[in-house]
C-alpha positions in Angstrom: 37.7 -272.4 112.5 39.4 -275.5 110.4 41.4 -274.8 108.1 41.7 -277.1 105.3 43.5 -275.5 102.4 47.0 -277.3 102.0 48.4 -274.1 100.7 47.4 -272.5 104.7 48.6 -275.2 106.6 52.1 -275.3 104.7 52.3 -271.5 105.2 51.5 -271.7 108.8 53.8 -274.7 109.5 56.6 -272.9 107.6 56.0 -269.9 110.1 56.3 -271.3 113.1 59.4 -273.4 111.6 61.2 -270.0 110.9 60.2 -269.2 114.0 61.6 -271.7 116.4 65.2 -271.5 114.5 65.4 -267.9 114.6 65.1 -267.9 118.3 68.7 -269.0 119.9 66.8 -268.1 123.7 67.3 -270.5 126.0 64.3 -271.0 129.1 65.5 -269.5 132.2 67.7 -271.2 135.1 66.2 -271.9 138.7 68.5 -269.7 139.9 67.5 -266.9 137.6 64.0 -267.8 138.4 64.6 -267.7 142.2 66.9 -264.6 142.0 64.4 -262.7 139.7 61.8 -263.7 142.4 63.4 -262.4 145.2 64.5 -259.0 143.5 60.5 -258.4 142.4 59.9 -259.0 146.1 62.3 -256.5 147.6 60.8 -253.9 145.1 57.8 -254.7 145.6 58.1 -253.4 149.0 59.6 -250.6 148.4 57.1 -249.9 146.3 54.4 -250.2 149.3 56.9 -247.8 151.5 56.6 -245.1 148.8 54.7 -242.1 149.2 53.7 -241.6 145.5 50.4 -243.1 143.9 52.2 -246.1 142.0 49.3 -248.7 141.8 50.4 -249.7 138.3 54.0 -250.9 139.2 53.2 -252.7 142.5 50.0 -254.4 140.5 52.5 -255.6 137.4 54.9 -256.6 140.2 52.8 -258.4 142.3 51.5 -260.3 139.4 55.2 -260.6 138.4 56.2 -262.3 141.9 53.1 -264.8 141.6 53.8 -265.8 138.3 57.7 -266.7 138.9 56.7 -267.7 142.4 54.1 -270.6 140.8 57.3 -271.4 138.0 59.3 -272.6 141.3 56.6 -274.9 142.4 55.4 -273.0 145.3 51.9 -272.5 146.7 49.6 -269.2 146.4 49.7 -268.6 150.3 53.4 -269.3 150.3 53.9 -266.7 147.6 51.8 -264.0 149.6 52.9 -264.9 152.9 56.8 -264.6 151.4 55.5 -261.2 149.4 54.6 -259.7 152.9 57.6 -260.6 154.6 59.7 -257.7 155.1 63.0 -259.0 153.5 65.1 -256.2 155.1 
């Protein structure tokens, strides 16, 4: 659907403008992404060794690790290899 009503367009632009101004957060640094990536891999490996059923947690961590790896510019095969290589 294309919005052609000027009032609606102006309201939407104003909403976007206010949203951008009220968000002082900055993007993560490469170092912060790398640190979280390594921490998530460690947590994932700990969950894999646990005796309880934690499938949801593992799936969430796995997807976070892959996303962070992509942000770092790693190929998918390398990410999977790092996930499966023991850290400890």
